[in-house]
Structures are given as structure tokens and as C-alpha cells.
MDTraj code that builds the backbone (N, CA, C; nanometers):
import mdtraj as md
import numpy as np

residues = "MET ASP ASN GLU ILE ASN TYR GLU ASP LEU LEU ILE SER ALA LEU ILE THR ILE ALA PRO ASN LYS ILE VAL PHE HIS THR ASN LEU GLN ASP GLN PRO GLU THR THR MET GLU THR ILE LYS SER VAL PHE ALA GLY ARG VAL SER GLU CYS SER GLY CYS THR LEU CYS LYS ASN GLN GLN GLN".split()
xyz = np.array([
    [11.0610, 8.1368, 4.5037],
    [11.1875, 8.1463, 4.5748],
    [11.2668, 8.0183, 4.5529],
    [11.3919, 8.0334, 4.5264],
    [11.4784, 7.9201, 4.5006],
    [11.5182, 7.8559, 4.6331],
    [11.4925, 7.7273, 4.6478],
    [11.5246, 7.6557, 4.7711],
    [11.6695, 7.6105, 4.7777],
    [11.7428, 7.6260, 4.6709],
    [11.8804, 7.5806, 4.6646],
    [11.9725, 7.6810, 4.7334],
    [12.0591, 7.6309, 4.8213],
    [12.1592, 7.7152, 4.8864],
    [12.2855, 7.7062, 4.8025],
    [12.3409, 7.8203, 4.7667],
    [12.4605, 7.8162, 4.6836],
    [12.5866, 7.8445, 4.7652],
    [12.6999, 7.8219, 4.7037],
    [12.8304, 7.8367, 4.7673],
    [12.8489, 7.9760, 4.8266],
    [12.8122, 8.0789, 4.7533],
    [12.8316, 8.2159, 4.7996],
    [12.7520, 8.2439, 4.9263],
    [12.6282, 8.1964, 4.9320],
    [12.5454, 8.2140, 5.0517],
    [12.6084, 8.1438, 5.1720],
    [12.6587, 8.0230, 5.1504],
    [12.7229, 7.9481, 5.2586],
    [12.8490, 8.0183, 5.3079],
    [12.9274, 8.0702, 5.2160],
    [13.0497, 8.1410, 5.2527],
    [13.0190, 8.2627, 5.3378],
    [12.9256, 8.3439, 5.2936],
    [12.8908, 8.4654, 5.3678],
    [12.8308, 8.4305, 5.5038],
    [12.7462, 8.3305, 5.5093],
    [12.6876, 8.2872, 5.6368],
    [12.7947, 8.2398, 5.7338],
    [12.8892, 8.1619, 5.6840],
    [12.9966, 8.1118, 5.7702],
    [13.0821, 8.2264, 5.8229],
    [13.1148, 8.3211, 5.7377],
    [13.1959, 8.4347, 5.7814],
    [13.1230, 8.5186, 5.8861],
    [12.9953, 8.5399, 5.8668],
    [12.9175, 8.6162, 5.9647],
    [12.9104, 8.5413, 6.0969],
    [12.8947, 8.4105, 6.0914],
    [12.8856, 8.3287, 6.2127],
    [13.0130, 8.3350, 6.2960],
    [13.1296, 8.3256, 6.2303],
    [13.2543, 8.3256, 6.3064],
    [13.3074, 8.4666, 6.3318],
    [13.2546, 8.5654, 6.2635],
    [13.2894, 8.7071, 6.2811],
    [13.4398, 8.7310, 6.2963],
    [13.5165, 8.7012, 6.1929],
    [13.6621, 8.7175, 6.2024],
    [13.7036, 8.8643, 6.2086],
    [13.8191, 8.8881, 6.2716],
    [13.8752, 9.0232, 6.2782],
    [13.9419, 9.0603, 6.1470],
    [13.9860, 8.9586, 6.0735],
    [14.0579, 8.9827, 5.9486],
    [14.0277, 8.8687, 5.8521],
    [14.0046, 8.9014, 5.7261],
    [13.9803, 8.8019, 5.6216],
    [14.0830, 8.8246, 5.5120],
    [14.1603, 8.7211, 5.4820],
    [14.2593, 8.7288, 5.3748],
    [14.2225, 8.6250, 5.2706],
    [14.1986, 8.6701, 5.1491],
    [14.1678, 8.5787, 5.0399],
    [14.2980, 8.5350, 4.9740],
    [14.3181, 8.4046, 4.9719],
    [14.4398, 8.3475, 4.9141],
    [14.4131, 8.2953, 4.7741],
    [14.3309, 8.3648, 4.7014],
    [14.3036, 8.3324, 4.5616],
    [14.2970, 8.4626, 4.4849],
    [14.2935, 8.4516, 4.3572],
    [14.2806, 8.5686, 4.2719],
    [14.1383, 8.6221, 4.2836],
    [14.1227, 8.7446, 4.3291],
    [13.9892, 8.8015, 4.3464],
    [13.9139, 8.8132, 4.2139],
    [13.9856, 8.8136, 4.1028],
    [13.9192, 8.8200, 3.9727],
    [13.8421, 8.6914, 3.9444],
    [13.8793, 8.5826, 4.0118],
    [13.8108, 8.4551, 3.9926],
    [13.6831, 8.4441, 4.0757],
    [13.6600, 8.5391, 4.1655],
    [13.5444, 8.5357, 4.2545],
    [13.4298, 8.6180, 4.1944],
    [13.3071, 8.5762, 4.2182],
    [13.1928, 8.6571, 4.1728],
    [13.1963, 8.7949, 4.2378],
    [13.1820, 8.8983, 4.1586],
    [13.1942, 9.0357, 4.2069],
    [13.0938, 9.0682, 4.3174],
    [12.9710, 9.0214, 4.3042],
    [12.8701, 9.0526, 4.4062],
    [12.9067, 8.9901, 4.5399],
    [12.9641, 8.8718, 4.5393],
    [13.0057, 8.8071, 4.6635],
    [13.1148, 8.8889, 4.7312],
    [13.2143, 8.9298, 4.6555],
    [13.3233, 9.0079, 4.7123],
    [13.2740, 9.1424, 4.7641],
    [13.1857, 9.2064, 4.6918],
    [13.1309, 9.3343, 4.7368],
    [13.0561, 9.3173, 4.8683],
    [12.9786, 9.2103, 4.8798],
    [12.9032, 9.1843, 5.0027],
    [12.9978, 9.1605, 5.1185],
    [13.0983, 9.0765, 5.0991],
    [13.1936, 9.0473, 5.2064],
    [13.2682, 9.1735, 5.2473],
    [13.3130, 9.2522, 5.1515],
    [13.3835, 9.3766, 5.1826],
    [13.2924, 9.4748, 5.2556],
    [13.1657, 9.4756, 5.2208],
    [13.0701, 9.5649, 5.2865],
    [13.0433, 9.5218, 5.4306],
    [13.0205, 9.3932, 5.4509],
    [12.9904, 9.3418, 5.5851],
    [13.1126, 9.3529, 5.6766],
    [13.2302, 9.3254, 5.6226],
    [13.3531, 9.3256, 5.7012],
    [13.4424, 9.4427, 5.6607],
    [13.3860, 9.5613, 5.6585],
    [13.4559, 9.6818, 5.6140],
    [13.5904, 9.6981, 5.6847],
    [13.6945, 9.7155, 5.6048],
    [13.8280, 9.7369, 5.6579],
    [13.8987, 9.6115, 5.7062],
    [13.8348, 9.4964, 5.6966],
    [13.8954, 9.3727, 5.7465],
    [13.9251, 9.2724, 5.6355],
    [13.9024, 9.3090, 5.5101],
    [13.9214, 9.2169, 5.3976],
    [14.0427, 9.2602, 5.3167],
    [14.1290, 9.1625, 5.2885],
    [14.2442, 9.1910, 5.2034],
    [14.2722, 9.0707, 5.1150],
    [14.3570, 9.0931, 5.0169],
    [14.3965, 8.9867, 4.9241],
    [14.5435, 8.9553, 4.9471],
    [14.5768, 8.8288, 4.9517],
    [14.7147, 8.7858, 4.9687],
    [14.7981, 8.8378, 4.8513],
    [14.9189, 8.8804, 4.8828],
    [15.0049, 8.9342, 4.7769],
    [15.1041, 8.8313, 4.7237],
    [15.0848, 8.7053, 4.7590],
    [15.1700, 8.6006, 4.7014],
    [15.2479, 8.5202, 4.8031],
    [15.1802, 8.4600, 4.8971],
    [15.2469, 8.3756, 4.9967],
    [15.2783, 8.2384, 4.9363],
    [15.3450, 8.1547, 5.0131],
    [15.3814, 8.0204, 4.9693],
    [15.2570, 7.9386, 4.9361],
    [15.1520, 7.9509, 5.0154],
    [15.0285, 7.8791, 4.9909],
    [14.9723, 7.9106, 4.8525],
    [14.9668, 8.0368, 4.8181],
    [14.9130, 8.0779, 4.6874],
    [15.0018, 8.0317, 4.5726],
    [15.1310, 8.0412, 4.5923],
    [15.2232, 7.9977, 4.4871],
    [15.2112, 7.8487, 4.4619],
    [15.1888, 7.7699, 4.5685],
    [15.1709, 7.6251, 4.5520],
    [15.0403, 7.5932, 4.4798],
    [14.9345, 7.6722, 4.4997],
    [14.8069, 7.6507, 4.4334],
    [14.8147, 7.6763, 4.2840],
    [14.9037, 7.7652, 4.2427],
    [14.9161, 7.7994, 4.1006],
    [14.9884, 7.6925, 4.0222],
    [15.0612, 7.6058, 4.0903],
    [15.1396, 7.5040, 4.0203],
    [15.0572, 7.3850, 3.9833],
])
top = md.Topology()
chain = top.add_chain()
for i, resn in enumerate(residues, 1):
    res = top.add_residue(resn, chain, resSeq=i)
    for name in ("N", "CA", "C"):
        top.add_atom(name, md.element.get_by_symbol(name[0]), res)
traj = md.Trajectory(xyz[None], top)
């Protein structure tokens, strides 16, 4: 068993701990590991969406 905790595990653990009503990803979902996104969408069914281009996202692209 790998003793190393990776970013994806930490992200999912944090989201489960705070149990948000809504999760909005302000990054390109294509840049995220598919298994991580599938897990988050499964755990938080109906509460996950992708930003369609807010000021925050536009500033990150520059």
C-alpha cells in the first residue's frame, strides 16, 4: 500500500469534510484527472458544475 497522500485524495477528503451544497470548478475540467472528477460528481450528485467564464477564470488564463 502506498503511504503517500496525493492531491486528489486530499481534495476529495476536504470536500467530504465540509459537505458543500454546491461545487463550482473555476478551471478547465479537461485539465483535471478524469477519475477525480467522476468521483466528485458521484459523491456530490447534482451539486457539481463548471464555471462558464467568470472574471476569476478569465484572469487565470492571462
